[in-house]
mmCIF file of the C-alpha atoms, coordinates in Angstrom:
data_MODEL
# 
_entry.id   MODEL 
# 
loop_
_atom_site.group_PDB 
_atom_site.id 
_atom_site.type_symbol 
_atom_site.label_atom_id 
_atom_site.label_alt_id 
_atom_site.label_comp_id 
_atom_site.label_asym_id 
_atom_site.label_entity_id 
_atom_site.label_seq_id 
_atom_site.pdbx_PDB_ins_code 
_atom_site.Cartn_x 
_atom_site.Cartn_y 
_atom_site.Cartn_z 
_atom_site.occupancy 
_atom_site.B_iso_or_equiv 
_atom_site.pdbx_formal_charge 
_atom_site.auth_seq_id 
_atom_site.auth_comp_id 
_atom_site.auth_asym_id 
_atom_site.auth_atom_id 
_atom_site.pdbx_PDB_model_num 
ATOM 1  C CA . MET A 1 1  ? 166.102 10.975  -123.405 1.00 0.00 ? 1  MET A CA 1 
ATOM 2  C CA . PRO A 1 2  ? 165.891 7.409   -121.103 1.00 0.00 ? 2  PRO A CA 1 
ATOM 3  C CA . SER A 1 3  ? 162.369 6.555   -120.205 1.00 0.00 ? 3  SER A CA 1 
ATOM 4  C CA . ILE A 1 4  ? 162.820 5.546   -115.850 1.00 0.00 ? 4  ILE A CA 1 
ATOM 5  C CA . ILE A 1 5  ? 161.265 1.883   -117.754 1.00 0.00 ? 5  ILE A CA 1 
ATOM 6  C CA . ASP A 1 6  ? 164.173 1.418   -119.612 1.00 0.00 ? 6  ASP A CA 1 
ATOM 7  C CA . GLU A 1 7  ? 166.601 1.941   -117.223 1.00 0.00 ? 7  GLU A CA 1 
ATOM 8  C CA . THR A 1 8  ? 165.142 -0.898  -114.715 1.00 0.00 ? 8  THR A CA 1 
ATOM 9  C CA . VAL A 1 9  ? 163.898 -3.363  -117.029 1.00 0.00 ? 9  VAL A CA 1 
ATOM 10 C CA . PHE A 1 10 ? 167.450 -3.516  -119.570 1.00 0.00 ? 10 PHE A CA 1 
ATOM 11 C CA . GLY A 1 11 ? 169.515 -1.585  -116.749 1.00 0.00 ? 11 GLY A CA 1 
ATOM 12 C CA . GLU A 1 12 ? 172.853 -3.508  -115.423 1.00 0.00 ? 12 GLU A CA 1 
ATOM 13 C CA . PRO A 1 13 ? 172.102 -6.435  -113.214 1.00 0.00 ? 13 PRO A CA 1 
ATOM 14 C CA . SER A 1 14 ? 172.972 -6.725  -109.736 1.00 0.00 ? 14 SER A CA 1 
ATOM 15 C CA . ARG A 1 15 ? 174.935 -10.161 -108.550 1.00 0.00 ? 15 ARG A CA 1 
ATOM 16 C CA . GLY A 1 16 ? 173.784 -9.433  -104.694 1.00 0.00 ? 16 GLY A CA 1 
ATOM 17 C CA . VAL A 1 17 ? 170.395 -9.011  -106.029 1.00 0.00 ? 17 VAL A CA 1 
ATOM 18 C CA . GLY A 1 18 ? 170.269 -11.986 -107.479 1.00 0.00 ? 18 GLY A CA 1 
ATOM 19 C CA . LEU A 1 19 ? 171.535 -14.430 -105.794 1.00 0.00 ? 19 LEU A CA 1 
ATOM 20 C CA . VAL A 1 20 ? 169.219 -13.500 -102.700 1.00 0.00 ? 20 VAL A CA 1 
ATOM 21 C CA . LEU A 1 21 ? 167.012 -13.891 -105.024 1.00 0.00 ? 21 LEU A CA 1 
ATOM 22 C CA . LEU A 1 22 ? 167.797 -17.772 -106.521 1.00 0.00 ? 22 LEU A CA 1 
ATOM 23 C CA . CYS A 1 23 ? 168.312 -17.970 -102.571 1.00 0.00 ? 23 CYS A CA 1 
ATOM 24 C CA . PHE A 1 24 ? 164.830 -17.892 -101.688 1.00 0.00 ? 24 PHE A CA 1 
ATOM 25 C CA . ALA A 1 25 ? 162.943 -19.118 -104.724 1.00 0.00 ? 25 ALA A CA 1 
ATOM 26 C CA . LEU A 1 26 ? 164.947 -21.693 -103.619 1.00 0.00 ? 26 LEU A CA 1 
ATOM 27 C CA . LEU A 1 27 ? 163.689 -21.927 -99.542  1.00 0.00 ? 27 LEU A CA 1 
ATOM 28 C CA . ILE A 1 28 ? 160.313 -21.710 -100.868 1.00 0.00 ? 28 ILE A CA 1 
ATOM 29 C CA . ALA A 1 29 ? 160.422 -24.334 -103.604 1.00 0.00 ? 29 ALA A CA 1 
ATOM 30 C CA . GLY A 1 30 ? 162.036 -26.796 -101.016 1.00 0.00 ? 30 GLY A CA 1 
ATOM 31 C CA . GLN A 1 31 ? 159.746 -25.988 -98.625  1.00 0.00 ? 31 GLN A CA 1 
ATOM 32 C CA . GLN A 1 32 ? 156.772 -26.340 -100.968 1.00 0.00 ? 32 GLN A CA 1 
ATOM 33 C CA . GLY A 1 33 ? 158.855 -30.070 -102.035 1.00 0.00 ? 33 GLY A CA 1 
ATOM 34 C CA . TYR A 1 34 ? 158.922 -30.981 -97.974  1.00 0.00 ? 34 TYR A CA 1 
ATOM 35 C CA . TYR A 1 35 ? 155.115 -30.308 -96.966  1.00 0.00 ? 35 TYR A CA 1 
ATOM 36 C CA . ILE A 1 36 ? 153.662 -31.995 -99.967  1.00 0.00 ? 36 ILE A CA 1 
ATOM 37 C CA . ILE A 1 37 ? 156.358 -35.567 -100.210 1.00 0.00 ? 37 ILE A CA 1 
ATOM 38 C CA . VAL A 1 38 ? 157.075 -35.231 -96.713  1.00 0.00 ? 38 VAL A CA 1 
ATOM 39 C CA . GLU A 1 39 ? 153.942 -34.138 -94.547  1.00 0.00 ? 39 GLU A CA 1 
ATOM 40 C CA . GLY A 1 40 ? 150.915 -35.701 -98.082  1.00 0.00 ? 40 GLY A CA 1 
ATOM 41 C CA . ALA A 1 41 ? 150.106 -31.646 -98.175  1.00 0.00 ? 41 ALA A CA 1 
ATOM 42 C CA . THR A 1 42 ? 148.471 -30.412 -100.760 1.00 0.00 ? 42 THR A CA 1 
ATOM 43 C CA . PRO A 1 43 ? 150.322 -28.023 -102.868 1.00 0.00 ? 43 PRO A CA 1 
ATOM 44 C CA . PHE A 1 44 ? 150.024 -24.089 -102.394 1.00 0.00 ? 44 PHE A CA 1 
ATOM 45 C CA . TYR A 1 45 ? 150.796 -23.163 -106.139 1.00 0.00 ? 45 TYR A CA 1 
ATOM 46 C CA . ALA A 1 46 ? 150.392 -18.875 -105.262 1.00 0.00 ? 46 ALA A CA 1 
ATOM 47 C CA . ALA A 1 47 ? 153.910 -20.204 -103.090 1.00 0.00 ? 47 ALA A CA 1 
ATOM 48 C CA . LEU A 1 48 ? 154.709 -21.530 -106.953 1.00 0.00 ? 48 LEU A CA 1 
ATOM 49 C CA . PHE A 1 49 ? 153.755 -18.382 -108.820 1.00 0.00 ? 49 PHE A CA 1 
ATOM 50 C CA . ILE A 1 50 ? 155.978 -16.429 -106.005 1.00 0.00 ? 50 ILE A CA 1 
ATOM 51 C CA . SER A 1 51 ? 159.386 -19.140 -106.805 1.00 0.00 ? 51 SER A CA 1 
ATOM 52 C CA . THR A 1 52 ? 158.939 -19.032 -110.325 1.00 0.00 ? 52 THR A CA 1 
ATOM 53 C CA . GLY A 1 53 ? 158.771 -15.257 -109.747 1.00 0.00 ? 53 GLY A CA 1 
ATOM 54 C CA . MET A 1 54 ? 161.661 -14.700 -107.399 1.00 0.00 ? 54 MET A CA 1 
ATOM 55 C CA . ALA A 1 55 ? 163.682 -17.160 -109.341 1.00 0.00 ? 55 ALA A CA 1 
ATOM 56 C CA . LEU A 1 56 ? 163.306 -15.681 -112.968 1.00 0.00 ? 56 LEU A CA 1 
ATOM 57 C CA . SER A 1 57 ? 164.524 -12.162 -111.398 1.00 0.00 ? 57 SER A CA 1 
ATOM 58 C CA . GLY A 1 58 ? 167.435 -13.989 -110.092 1.00 0.00 ? 58 GLY A CA 1 
ATOM 59 C CA . ILE A 1 59 ? 168.230 -15.510 -113.060 1.00 0.00 ? 59 ILE A CA 1 
ATOM 60 C CA . ALA A 1 60 ? 168.578 -11.810 -114.930 1.00 0.00 ? 60 ALA A CA 1 
ATOM 61 C CA . GLU A 1 61 ? 170.301 -10.587 -111.767 1.00 0.00 ? 61 GLU A CA 1 
ATOM 62 C CA . SER A 1 62 ? 172.761 -12.950 -112.104 1.00 0.00 ? 62 SER A CA 1 
ATOM 63 C CA . LEU A 1 63 ? 173.697 -13.592 -115.956 1.00 0.00 ? 63 LEU A CA 1 
ATOM 64 C CA . PRO A 1 64 ? 176.847 -10.592 -117.031 1.00 0.00 ? 64 PRO A CA 1 
ATOM 65 C CA . LYS A 1 65 ? 176.658 -7.207  -117.483 1.00 0.00 ? 65 LYS A CA 1 
ATOM 66 C CA . PRO A 1 66 ? 176.453 -7.518  -121.437 1.00 0.00 ? 66 PRO A CA 1 
ATOM 67 C CA . ARG A 1 67 ? 173.824 -9.519  -121.163 1.00 0.00 ? 67 ARG A CA 1 
ATOM 68 C CA . ARG A 1 68 ? 170.966 -6.559  -120.537 1.00 0.00 ? 68 ARG A CA 1 
ATOM 69 C CA . ARG A 1 69 ? 167.973 -7.547  -123.180 1.00 0.00 ? 69 ARG A CA 1 
ATOM 70 C CA . ALA A 1 70 ? 168.061 -11.234 -122.277 1.00 0.00 ? 70 ALA A CA 1 
ATOM 71 C CA . ALA A 1 71 ? 167.451 -9.941  -118.114 1.00 0.00 ? 71 ALA A CA 1 
ATOM 72 C CA . GLY A 1 72 ? 165.265 -7.614  -119.020 1.00 0.00 ? 72 GLY A CA 1 
ATOM 73 C CA . VAL A 1 73 ? 163.655 -10.227 -121.331 1.00 0.00 ? 73 VAL A CA 1 
ATOM 74 C CA . LEU A 1 74 ? 163.567 -12.432 -117.457 1.00 0.00 ? 74 LEU A CA 1 
ATOM 75 C CA . ARG A 1 75 ? 162.375 -9.277  -116.095 1.00 0.00 ? 75 ARG A CA 1 
ATOM 76 C CA . LEU A 1 76 ? 159.272 -8.677  -118.061 1.00 0.00 ? 76 LEU A CA 1 
ATOM 77 C CA . THR A 1 77 ? 158.214 -12.759 -117.856 1.00 0.00 ? 77 THR A CA 1 
ATOM 78 C CA . ALA A 1 78 ? 158.924 -12.284 -113.434 1.00 0.00 ? 78 ALA A CA 1 
ATOM 79 C CA . ILE A 1 79 ? 156.787 -9.719  -113.968 1.00 0.00 ? 79 ILE A CA 1 
ATOM 80 C CA . PHE A 1 80 ? 153.958 -11.131 -116.125 1.00 0.00 ? 80 PHE A CA 1 
ATOM 81 C CA . VAL A 1 81 ? 154.461 -14.688 -113.666 1.00 0.00 ? 81 VAL A CA 1 
ATOM 82 C CA . LEU A 1 82 ? 153.850 -12.290 -110.323 1.00 0.00 ? 82 LEU A CA 1 
ATOM 83 C CA . VAL A 1 83 ? 150.429 -10.611 -112.263 1.00 0.00 ? 83 VAL A CA 1 
ATOM 84 C CA . GLY A 1 84 ? 149.246 -13.591 -113.357 1.00 0.00 ? 84 GLY A CA 1 
ATOM 85 C CA . LEU A 1 85 ? 149.369 -14.453 -110.023 1.00 0.00 ? 85 LEU A CA 1 
ATOM 86 C CA . LEU A 1 86 ? 147.070 -12.155 -108.911 1.00 0.00 ? 86 LEU A CA 1 
ATOM 87 C CA . VAL A 1 87 ? 144.955 -12.453 -112.099 1.00 0.00 ? 87 VAL A CA 1 
ATOM 88 C CA . ALA A 1 88 ? 144.645 -15.758 -110.904 1.00 0.00 ? 88 ALA A CA 1 
ATOM 89 C CA . LEU A 1 89 ? 144.218 -14.303 -106.700 1.00 0.00 ? 89 LEU A CA 1 
ATOM 90 C CA . PHE A 1 90 ? 141.332 -11.870 -107.912 1.00 0.00 ? 90 PHE A CA 1 
ATOM 91 C CA . PHE A 1 91 ? 139.359 -14.385 -110.966 1.00 0.00 ? 91 PHE A CA 1 
ATOM 92 C CA . ALA A 1 92 ? 139.822 -18.189 -109.438 1.00 0.00 ? 92 ALA A CA 1 
ATOM 93 C CA . PRO A 1 93 ? 140.781 -18.246 -105.550 1.00 0.00 ? 93 PRO A CA 1 
ATOM 94 C CA . GLU A 1 94 ? 140.490 -21.381 -105.203 1.00 0.00 ? 94 GLU A CA 1 
ATOM 95 C CA . ILE A 1 95 ? 142.213 -22.649 -108.129 1.00 0.00 ? 95 ILE A CA 1 
ATOM 96 C CA . LEU A 1 96 ? 145.486 -21.489 -106.526 1.00 0.00 ? 96 LEU A CA 1 
ATOM 97 C CA . ILE A 1 97 ? 145.225 -21.709 -102.608 1.00 0.00 ? 97 ILE A CA 1 
ATOM 98 C CA . GLY A 1 98 ? 143.526 -25.303 -102.512 1.00 0.00 ? 98 GLY A CA 1 
# 
């Protein structure tokens, strides 16, 4: 009997969700690039963590259906990136906020 985690993490990718995640990741990264380059602001590293996690999830959801294991690995990597953001925010918020 497959577990809920196995079905969720290693399930079939959804292309619509992948496209939305990739668009939002690109939007966040573009916004950060604009504020850093044009406005001369300091980088907001938390947004870069979020953008990276969303991009990894978007790539995982964009893979073809037979590549379920690779999609699962990318999903787990995205989860680790976002959990790393929470850990860094809890233990060293001055690194992320600037």
